[in-house]
N, C-alpha and C positions, 0 to 999 in steps of 0.2 A: 618408911616408907616413900619411895619418889615422887616428889610430885610433877617432876618434869618425864613428858614422854614425848616419842617420836611417832608423829602420826603415820600412818598407812599411807602409801603412796595413792592409793584411790581417794582417800579423802584429802588429803594435799591437793591435789587433780581439782576437785569440787571448788576446794575454798577459792583456788587460782583460777577459777574460770570468772569468777565474780568480777576480778581487774577487766578483764576485758569483755564478759558478757553481764551487763547490767539489764537491759531490754532488749524486746525481739530486735528493735529497729539496728543496736547494736551487729546483730547477726547478718539482718540484710547488708549492711553497710561490707560487713569482711567477705560474703560469698559473692556478691556485686562486685567488689575490688577482685576478687580471685577470677571469675569470669572476663572481667576485663584484660587481666594477664595473661590470660591463656589464648587471648585473640578474638573472642566471642564477637560477633555482630548483630546477632540476636539475644536479647535476654530477658526472659517472662519469670515473675515474681508473683506466688501466689500465695495468699493472707488468709488465715481463717481464726474468728476472733480476735482482731488486731496483733498474730502474729504468737499468741499465748498458746494456743490447739495446735497452728500450721505454719512455719515457714517455707515455701518450695523455690528453688531456683534452679530455671532449666535457662542452660547456655548451649551454642553453636562453636564453642572452643576447639581447643585440640585433645581437649579431653588427658585422660591419663591411662599408663598401663597398669596392669594389675598389681604389680610391686610398689608403684607409686601411690597407689588408692591403700594398699596397709599402710604404707610408711607414712602418709597423711595425717592421720588420726593417731601419730605418737606423738609423745611430749617432747619438746624442744626439736621439732624438723622444721625445716624451712631449705625453700631455694633459692633467698633474698641475700643471705650473707654468710660468710666462712669464719668471718671472724669481728671484733668489735672494731677493728679499723675502717669497716666497711660501712658501718652507719651513716658517713659523712657522704656518700657517693649514691646515696640508695635513689634510684628511678622509677623502679616498679612498685605495684601495692603488695606484691609477692605473690607467687603463683602456687597455690595448696597449700598446707600445712598453715604453721604458724597457731592461728585461732582454734584450728577444725577440732585439735585435740581437747581444748576447753569446752567447746561445744558438745560433742560426744561425752562428755562427763556427765553432763548437765542435762542433757536430752536423749531423745530416741531417734537416731538417726539413720538415716538410708541412702546409700551413694550408689549412683548408678553412670558410669562412665565409660568411653573405649577412646581410646587413641587412633591415629590413622593407620599405626602398623597391626591394629590386632585386627582378625575376625569376629571375634566378639566381645562384648563387654562383661563387666563386671557388677553384680548387684552384692553390694555389704551391708548387712543389717548389724548396727553398732547401738549397743546401751550399757552405759558406766566405762564408757572407753575401751570396753573389748568389742570384738567381732563376736556376735551372738548366731549368725549365720552369712554364708556366703556361696554366691551362684553365677553361673556362665550364661549370660542372657543376649540375645539380641538384640540392637539399639543402635540407632545413629551416633555418628562420632559427636562428642562433647561429654557434659557434666548434667546429671540430672539431682540435686541434695536436697531431701527433706529435713526439717529439725521439728520433731513432734514433741508435744506434751513438755515444754518447757520449764526447768527446773520440778519436773515431777520429784526428783529424788532428792530436792534440797529445799523441803516445805519453807525454812526461815527465810528464803530468797524469795520464792515463789509468791508469799506474801503481800512483797511490796511491788509489786507490778500494779499498776495502774490499770484504770478501766479501759474495756476495749477501744474508745472514743480517743482516748490520749495515747496510747499506743500507736494508733492506725496513725494519728495526724503524726507521728514522730517520724512513722515510714512514708507518709506521702510527701513530707518535708525532703527526706532523704531522697524520694523518688524523683523528687523534681530538680533537688541537685547534681544528680545524676545525668539525667537528661540533657541539661543546661551544660553542663561540663563534655558531656561526649555529644555530641550531635550529629556524629556519624554511625549510632550504634541506634538501631531498632528497639526501644523498650516496650514492654507493656506491662500493667501493673492487674492482678485481679484481687477481689475479695469475696469471699463467702462464693466464689466460681461466679463471679459475673466480672468481666472487663469494664474495669471505669477509666483505664487510661491505655490509649495507643499509640505510641507515639514513635512513627517508621524515620528510619534517616532522613537529616535534611542538609541545608548549605549554610544556613546562618542560626545565630542566637535569636535574631528576630521572630523567625519562623519558629522555633520550637517554643518561643513565651506563648506563641498564637494556639499551639497544642494543647499546653498545660492550662492556660488562662483564658478566661474571655477574650473576646476583639477589644468590647470596650477597654477591658485594661491594656491590652498591645496599643492600644491609638495614644497613649499617654506614655507611651516609653521612645527617649530619645537615646541615639548613638551617643556614646561618650567620646569626648576629643581625646584620640589616644596621647599618652605622654612618657616619655622616657627620660628619666632624668639618675645619675648618679649609679648606673647600673641596675634601675628599679624600670619596668615596664606595667604601665596600668592601661587598659583597655576595657569593653561593656556597655553595659546598656542600664540608663538611668529613668527614672520617674521624673518629668516636666513638673515645673512650679504649680501644674494644674490639678496634679492628683496628690494625696494624701492616704495614709491609712492608720488605723489607730493602733497597731501594733508592729514589730519587727520582723513578720513572718516572711516577709518578701525582701530580705536582706539576706545577700547571698555572698560570701570572699571566696575565690577558689586562688590556691597558690601551687604555682608550679604544676595545675592540674589539679589540684587535690582540693575538695570542700573543707574550709576549716571556718573553725570559730574563732574569733578573737576581738574581746571589749573596746580594745585600743583603735583597730580596723574600724568599727561601727562608729565610735564618737568621731574620729577623723571623716568620716562621711558625712556625717550630721554638722560637723561643722562646714561641710559643704553646702550646706545647705542653710545656711544662716540667714535668717531674716528674709526666707522663701518660705518657710513652712510655719504653721503654725505651732508654738509650744503643745507637747503632747501628739504630735501629730507625724508619722514616720514616713518616708519615701520606701518606693521598690527599687533595688538594683541590682545588678548580679556582675562584679565585678573579677577580673582576670590579671591576677599580679603574676608577673614572673620575674626571677632575679637569679641569680648564681645560687646553688643547693648550698654551697658551703656558706651561704649568709643567712641560712633559715633551718631550725631545728624541727623536724616533723615527729621526732619522737620523746616528746616530753611528755607526753599523754600516753597511758596504756593502749586506750583505743584510737590513736591520732587524730582526735576531735579536733586540737589545739595545737598552734605553730608558736615558739617563740623567734624573732628575727636578731639577727647582730647587731643593727644598726636600726631599731625602730621608727625612730624620727624620720629618717630617709623615706622611708615606705609609708608613714603616716600622710608627709608633708605631701608625695606624688599623689596619694587618693583626693586628698583635700582639695589642693589643686586643678586635678582634673574637673572632679565634680565643680567646681564654681567656675573653672573656664567653660566649661559645656553648657551651663545652667544661663551666663551672663551671655553666651552667644546667642542661645535659644531663645532667652529673654527678650535681646535687643531688635530680634527680629518679630516676635511675636509683637512687643509694644508698636513699632514701627508699621506693622500692619493696622492696629486696632487705632492707632491715631488717623491714619488714613479714613479708616472708615466711620471715626466718630466725628471728622471735620465734616465729612461728606452729609450727614445726617443730625447734626447737631441741632439745626434750626427747628427742624420738625420734630425733635424727642418731646413725645409725650408727657404731662407733669404726674407724676405718679400718685396713687392713691393707696392710702392706709385701711386697711381693716382691721381693727383691733377687737376680738372677741375676750371679753373681760372672764372675770372670774364667776360672774354669775351663770355660765353656760355650764359650770361645774357644778352647780348648786342643785340644779334639777336631779329629779328623778330619772332614770335610764329610760324609762318608756314616755316621757315626755317632752315635748317641743324644746329644746335648747333656747335661752336668749342669747342673741349674737348682736352687737353694735352695728349700726348701721354702716357703711363704708363712709369713711370722712377723707376732706381734702386736705392737702398740705399748705393748702392759704391760709392766713394769720385770721385767729377766729377773734375777729375785736370785737363782735357782739356779746360774745360770753360777760357772764359776769366777774367780777375780780375778788368779792369776798364771797368765801362759803358758807353757807347756812350750818353745815358740820363743824361742828369742834370737835378737837380731839388732843387728849393730855399730852404731857413732856414725852412720857414715856412710849407714846404710840409713836412720835416723831423723831428721835434722833438718840443715837448713843452719844453723849457728852462727850468734848476732846478734854484733854488734864486739866484745862485752864477753867473749865466750868463744872468739873465732877461733882466738886463739893455741893455748890448752891444748887445742882440740877438733885442731888441726891435728898437734901434737904427738901425741894420740893415734894418730889415723891414721897418722902416720908410723909409729909404734912396733908397729902392727899388735897392739893389745891384745887379750887375749882375750876373746870374747863377753860382753855385757852383760846379764841379763837385766831386761827390764822390767815394767810393771803396766799397766794399762789400767784407767784410775780411773772415765772413765765420760764423756758427753757435756755438752759446753758448749752451751747455746743450742739443743740439738737438730742441731748444725751443724759444731761440734769436738769430735775427738777427743782425749781429754786420756791422757798416758801419764806416768807417774812413771820415774826412772833415777834412779840412785844420784848422780848428779851433776847434776841439775837434773829439767826437765819439758819435753816435747815438746806442743804443739798442732798437730794433722793437720786441714787442712780435709778433711771428707769427701769433697763433691763433687769439688775438684780434685784430691783424691788417687784417687779412682776415675776420674776422667775420663783423668788422664794414663795409669794403668794400661791400661783399654781403647783407649785411642788406639795404645798401643805395641803390642798385639796386634793391632787392626785394621792397623796399618802393616805390620807383619812378617808376619801370615798371613792377610791378608783372603781369597785364595784357599779357605782352608779354613775360613773362620767358618761355624758351621751356622746352618744357615736352616730358615724355618718356614713352610709355605705358607699364605697365609689363607683360609679358608672362603669368605668372601664378599669379592671383591678390592676394592680402595678405587679408586673413579672417580674422577679429579678432571678439572676441567676448566681449560685453560689458554689466552691469548689466541692469536692465529694469529701474531703474531710471536716469543712465548715459545715456542711449537711448534715453529718453524723454527729455534729456535735450542739447543735441546734435542735433537731428534731425530738429530742425527747422532754425539751423545755419550753415548745410553743405553748403550752400552756398558763406559761407565766406572760405572753403576750396578750394574751387571749383576755386573762385576768384585768387587763390593764388597756382594755379598747382598742385592742390592735388584733385584729381577725384577720390570720395568716393561713393558708391551707397549702400543702404540697399538690403541685400538678404535672410533675415531671420527676426524669432523672438531672438532681442537681437543680430543681427552680422551685421558687415560691409563690404562692400568689397574694398580695397583699390586699383583702376585698375590703375592709372596713376599719377606719380610724377615728380615734376623739376628734369632735368637733374641732377643737383648738388645734389640732395637727392635719388637718385636711391641706396645707399647703405647706407642710414640712417637707423634707427630704426623707422619705421613711426607709428608703434602701438603706442611706448612711446610719441610720438608728438602728438597722436590725445587724448591721456591719460592726456594730459595737457593739450591740448584745452576745455575739459570737467570740468578740475577744474577751469581754469580761467573763462569758463561760469558762474560755480557757485558762485563763487566768485564778479563777478562784475555785474551779471544779474540786481542787483537792482538799478544799478546808469542811469543816463538818456542815452535813446535809442542811440542817433548820439555819444556819449562819449564813452557808450560801445563797440560800434564796432569801434571807433578807437583805444580803449584800448586792444581789445582783435587782431586788426591786428596789432599793432605794437608788441605784444607780440610774436604773430603768426609769422611775419617777423625775429625777433630777435630769437627764437628758430631753427630757419629755418636754420638763416645764421649760427647759434652756430654749428649746426649739420651739414652742409656742408664745412665748414671751416675748413681748415689744423688743424691739432691737436698739444699740447706741445709732444715732443717728438719725431714727425716725421721728418724724414733728408732730407733738401731739397739739390737738385743740387743749385748750383751759376746761372743757368738760372731761376730757379724758383723763387731763391731769388730775381732778377731782375725783375721780370715781378711782382712780390707782392709789390716791393716798388714801382713800376712806376706806378701801380694800386691805390695804396693809396697816391700817390700825386693828383691822380684826383678826391679823395674823399672829401665829406664833412663830418664836424665833425671827422675829421681823427685824434684827438688825444684821444678818446675814443673810446671803445668798446660799444656795444646799453647797455652792462649792467654797465656801468659807469666805467669799468677799464681802465686804462691807456694802449694805444698801442704804446707808446714810451719814451723812455728816452735819454735826452741829457748830455752828461760829456764834460765840454769845458776844453779844452787843459789846460788853468789856472789852472783848478782845480784839474786834474792830476798831472800836474808838484809841484804842491803846495801838494800833498799828498808825492811824492818822495822829496820834500826838494830842488827841481831845482829851484824854484821860489822864490826871492826874493824881490820883488816890495811889 
């Protein structure tokens, strides 16, 4: 019996379709590119169920004749090339054909089209790659193409489609890319029958950014200093040093008017922001790179989402240098302005005060009035006692260094009597110094307080004391971010953050935990959105556990005292006492050490006082 057999043309076409069609966004990309090559000036996109139930693209392009309408759904048809030699000179996306055959093999397709030379248009209903019904109809010039019930006949692929929110987010990102790349086109995006984006043709990329994102976002964007070197031209718009994001979702690269993904280009852009953005933060940037078509291969990926450069280092260096030069110029002008303002008001600047709501406020039941430490001045607290009546054991104070590991472990095993320590003060308004009979302990005040608050949030978040905001904070989210966070608002509620939907893509923050009343809650919610996007594919229980842990860690970080806050002796005493009673006290929730122990032996050895 023969083991090897030839698949039918129909089954082979279904399998081949997987190379082009992986998710609904791939279909949207192919169809919009077809509309652009058809000369359309208006393109409307209709989506249902994240594209799994319906993708419909309507354009006012040149349309197709009846013969071309039939030809475009056949396998290996194209208007782009005649031979393999043409691959190096492609300048268009390709008008009809190419991917339509694959789409028709794995969906229920309806094609309505009419060109300028025809009195009537044609409507084709296609299933399993073959025309099931055809009729002549009256319609406007252009093309109206619908893809319904994606992968209805390939269940093995259909089960790998992601959630509605995930697929929708991919489509929105793609839509943003097209709008940025083609500012002369009027784009519309509909979901479940509602128009969510209406972006008429405009004159500049800056105006397009205002259409796609909120005004506060656009205000942080600056025009890139155009750079051309060794045949590579880079232009665009980037975010200033005052703006950052928690994800890479606002980083777009366009090579020869084609949106592409390229990891090395992203790294080159981030190098331009070196020493400007914090670790883990990302910019927003929209860069347009132009070079000789022979220097770039756009066909290395079946869906043409990635590119390969003949001389990648030249392109990467141009990107980095353009961003660096732009930021340096912007920072220089910004600093000059700041210096003049600071000089004018330096003498009248008030001394800041510090309000440290310590962990006691979290220990109170939900309905009881929380304890909040009174505001304390930054002035030196000379009247506070130097010795603390509280005593702590060795293991409550410090993780021993390598030189004192053995002696401290021995002390812990013997359960020695508690030893009194003395608060010496602060180092650089960041580290609490403790003196002990056998050495010195440095405590990172932010890391320590962060761990204290995290453990309280994690263990008793349902009882966290909250405060209602007199004026709710209204924040705007993109439609994709709103769809992503809406099913998970209960996670915020359980952690003491009451949020309500108050309008289209708008949230109102109405109450927060007491210790977060002065924190930037909008930033926190944006972080939650980025976590949901990153972890939504994992197991449901693990997803909730991960999001809760990250939320509590970030809440603790925002509520904790900061490096640079000057604390009174009383505040330092309270922090050390709270740390003594906290689990996992040796590291903060992000893994940084909270304390460092230096033995008297090590100190004396450094000063050559110990000759043992």
